[in-house]
C-alpha positions in Angstrom: -11.1 17.2 -0.8 -13.9 16.9 -3.4 -13.3 15.4 -6.8 -15.3 14.8 -9.9 -16.6 11.2 -9.9 -14.4 10.1 -12.8 -11.6 12.6 -12.4 -8.3 12.6 -10.6 -8.0 15.3 -7.9 -4.6 16.9 -7.8 -2.3 16.4 -4.8 -3.4 19.3 -2.6 -0.1 20.2 -1.1 3.3 21.7 -2.1 5.2 19.0 -4.1 8.4 21.0 -4.3 10.1 19.1 -1.4 9.5 15.9 -3.3 11.6 16.6 -6.4 13.5 13.4 -7.1 14.8 14.3 -10.5 17.9 12.7 -11.8 20.1 10.9 -9.3 18.0 12.2 -6.4 15.6 9.3 -6.8 18.3 6.6 -6.4 19.8 8.4 -3.4 16.5 8.6 -1.6 15.2 5.2 -2.7 16.0 3.4 0.5 14.0 5.9 2.6 11.2 6.2 0.1 10.7 2.4 -0.1 11.6 1.3 3.4 8.0 0.2 3.8 7.4 -1.8 0.6 10.9 -3.0 -0.2 10.5 -2.2 -3.9 13.9 -2.8 -5.6 15.3 0.3 -7.4 14.5 -0.1 -11.1 18.0 0.2 -12.7 18.9 -1.5 -15.9 19.8 -4.8 -14.2 16.5 -4.9 -12.4 14.6 -4.0 -15.6 16.4 -6.8 -17.5 15.4 -9.3 -14.7 11.8 -8.1 -14.9 11.7 -8.5 -18.7 13.1 -12.0 -18.4 10.8 -13.1 -15.6 7.7 -11.6 -17.2 8.3 -13.4 -20.5 5.4 -12.9 -22.9 3.8 -10.4 -20.4 6.8 -8.1 -20.7 6.1 -4.8 -22.6 6.8 -5.1 -26.3 9.6 -3.1 -27.9 11.2 -1.9 -24.7 14.8 -2.8 -23.7 16.1 -2.9 -20.2 17.5 0.7 -20.3 14.2 2.0 -21.7 12.1 0.1 -19.1 14.4 1.3 -16.3 13.9 4.9 -17.4 10.1 4.6 -17.7 9.8 2.9 -14.3 12.0 5.5 -12.6 9.9 8.3 -14.1 6.7 6.6 -13.0 8.0 6.5 -9.5 9.1 10.1 -9.6 5.5 11.0 -10.5 4.2 8.9 -7.6 6.5 10.4 -5.0 5.7 14.0 -6.0 1.9 13.3 -6.0 1.2 13.1 -9.7 -0.8 9.9 -9.1 -2.6 10.0 -12.4 0.6 10.2 -14.4 2.2 7.5 -12.2 -0.8 5.2 -12.8 -0.9 5.8 -16.5 2.8 5.2 -16.9 2.8 2.0 -14.8 -0.3 0.5 -16.3 1.0 1.1 -19.8 3.8 -1.3 -19.0 1.5 -4.2 -18.0 2.6 -6.5 -15.1 6.1 -5.0 -14.9 4.6 -1.6 -14.1 1.8 -2.9 -11.9 3.6 -2.1 -8.6 3.7 1.6 -9.2 0.3 1.7 -10.9 -1.5 -0.1 -8.1 0.1 2.0 -5.5 -0.7 5.2 -7.3 -4.4 4.4 -7.9 -4.8 3.0 -4.5 -3.3 5.8 -2.5 -5.2 8.4 -4.7 -8.5 6.6 -4.1 -7.9 6.3 -0.4 -7.2 10.0 0.2 -8.4 12.0 -2.8 -11.6 10.3 -4.0 -14.7 11.0 -1.8 -17.3 9.1 -3.9 -17.4 5.6 -2.3 -18.7 3.9 -5.4 -15.8 5.4 -7.4 -13.3 4.3 -4.7 -14.5 0.7 -4.9 -14.3 0.9 -8.7 -10.7 2.0 -8.5 -9.8 -0.7 -5.9 -11.3 -3.3 -8.3 -9.2 -1.9 -11.1 -6.1 -2.1 -8.9 -7.0 -5.6 -8.0 -7.1 -6.7 -11.6 -3.7 -5.1 -12.3 -2.3 -6.9 -9.3 -3.8 -10.2 -10.3 -2.0 -9.9 -13.7 1.2 -9.1 -11.9 0.9 -12.2 -9.6 0.3 -14.4 -12.7 3.3 -12.9 -14.6 5.7 -12.2 -11.8 4.9 -14.6 -8.9 8.4 -14.4 -7.5 8.0 -10.7 -6.8 7.0 -9.9 -3.2 5.2 -6.7 -4.3 3.0 -8.6 -6.9 1.4 -10.3 -3.9 1.5 -7.3 -1.6 -0.3 -5.0 -4.2 -2.9 -7.7 -4.6 -3.5 -7.8 -0.8 -3.5 -4.0 -0.7 -6.2 -3.7 -3.4 -8.4 -6.4 -1.9 -7.9 -5.1 1.6 -8.9 -1.6 0.6 -11.9 -3.0 -1.3 -12.9 -5.1 1.7 -12.8 -2.0 4.0 -15.2 -0.2 1.6 -17.9 -2.8 1.9 -19.6 -4.4 4.9 -17.5 -6.9 6.9 -20.2 -9.5 6.4 -20.1 -9.1 2.7 -16.3 -9.2 2.6 -16.2 -12.4 4.6 -18.9 -14.0 2.5 -16.9 -13.2 -0.6 -13.8 -14.9 0.9 -11.8 -11.7 0.7 -10.3 -12.0 4.2 -8.7 -15.4 3.3 -7.4 -14.0 0.0 -5.9 -11.0 1.7 -4.1 -13.1 4.2 -2.8 -15.6 1.6 -1.4 -12.7 -0.4 0.2 -11.1 2.6 1.8 -14.4 3.7 3.0 -14.9 0.1 4.6 -11.4 0.3 6.4 -12.2 3.6 7.6 -15.6 2.3 9.5 -13.6 -0.4 10.5 -10.7 1.9 10.1 -11.4 5.6 11.0 -7.7 6.3 8.3 -6.2 4.2 7.1 -3.6 6.7 3.8 -2.7 5.0 2.8 -6.4 4.7 3.6 -6.9 8.4 1.4 -3.8 9.1 -1.4 -5.1 6.9 -1.3 -8.6 8.5 -1.5 -7.0 11.9 -4.6 -5.1 10.8 -6.0 -8.3 9.3 -6.0 -9.9 12.7 -7.2 -6.8 14.5 -10.1 -6.0 12.0 -11.5 -9.5 12.2 -11.4 -9.5 16.0 -12.8 -6.0 16.2 -15.7 -6.8 13.9 -16.7 -10.3 14.7 -15.0 -11.0 18.1 -12.0 -13.0 19.2 -13.8 -16.3 19.6 -15.4 -16.6 16.1 -12.5 -14.7 14.5 -10.0 -17.0 16.0 -11.8 -20.3 15.2 -12.9 -19.4 11.7 -10.1 -17.1 10.4 -7.2 -17.8 12.8 -7.2 -14.2 14.0 -5.3 -13.5 17.2 -4.6 -10.3 19.1 -1.1 -11.6 20.0 -0.3 -12.0 16.3 -1.6 -8.5 15.5 0.6 -7.0 18.2 3.6 -9.0 17.2 3.4 -7.9 13.5 2.8 -4.2 14.2 5.7 -4.2 16.6 7.9 -5.7 13.8 6.7 -3.1 11.3 7.3 -0.2 13.7 10.8 -1.5 14.4 11.5 -1.7 10.6 9.9 1.7 9.8 9.9 3.9 12.8 9.7 7.1 10.7 6.8 5.9 8.5 3.5 7.8 9.3 1.3 4.9 8.1 2.9 2.4 10.5 1.9 4.7 13.4 -1.6 5.4 12.0 -2.2 1.6 11.7 -0.9 1.1 15.1 -3.5 3.5 16.4 -6.2 1.8 14.4 -5.1 -1.6 15.8 -5.3 -0.4 19.4 -8.8 0.9 18.9 -10.0 -2.3 17.1 -8.6 -4.6 19.8 -9.2 -2.5 22.9 -11.7 0.3 22.1 -11.9 3.1 24.6 -9.4 1.5 26.9 -6.6 2.4 24.6 -7.9 5.7 23.3 -5.1 7.6 24.8 -2.4 5.4 23.4 -4.1 5.5 20.0 -4.1 9.3 20.1 -0.4 9.3 20.9 0.2 7.1 17.9 -1.8 9.4 15.6 0.1 12.3 17.1 3.4 10.7 16.4 2.4 10.0 12.8 1.2 13.5 12.3 4.5 15.0 13.5 6.8 12.9 11.3 8.5 14.7 8.4 7.1 13.2 5.2 9.4 12.1 2.4 6.9 12.1 -0.4 3.3 12.9 -1.3 1.9 9.6 0.1 3.5 10.2 3.5 2.1 13.8 3.5 -1.4 12.4 3.0 -0.8 9.7 5.7 0.4 12.3 8.2 -2.5 14.7 7.3 -5.0 11.9 8.0 -3.3 11.1 11.3 -3.7 14.8 12.4 -7.3 14.8 11.4 -8.0 11.9 13.8 -7.1 14.0 16.9 -8.3 17.4 15.9 
């Protein structure tokens, strides 16, 4: 879908199924955040964030007010109002970075066609995530959003440039930091699987293994764990397909097609999963 270079294209599908107003958000939270393990932002969680962030916490906002703002930002994200979710999250500084980074990152991935603009937004996401890592180092998603932003940026430039910039090592470090804090973080497991697969796919198993510790066995282990944790997540199956192609090429084309097909048939729970599933279907059309 085309978009103005500096604009935010609208979510191009029906958002009515993704109405999480009122108590609906809390009831659906476990399903919506099975992949990233984001804690539900109730008053207790908001108070903990304010305390942990210290001087980086938003000024003049109490726990109840912060909880309300975070919940509303996530409602915007889940129904596909990515711009609103980004603005609401970024306005809260590091305590809102998780939703802000996810919103700008998913929007850039699927709804921005201009490659230079995509990279600009991933850079923006990376800066927000860096601030979150500094202010909230104990939060798994501070590190995961950092890895997500750097990973997406890396995929947008040449593999040679990304490796020279040391981005691969930074992505891996952030993913490992995520998993130290939440060993069942399915999206981090998926991303770590792709870390191994992309390096092997781009520079080979010998150099990739010696220089970056990339191993096909690790890729397969991590993606298996992610699929077990989130069998109904389109992105887990999409990345499984990508992994198969990176590691095995044409030999696993049929298996990759089946993984894309599986992703495309899953019922999405929000706007992001709708876009993930749409992408999967496009790979086999």
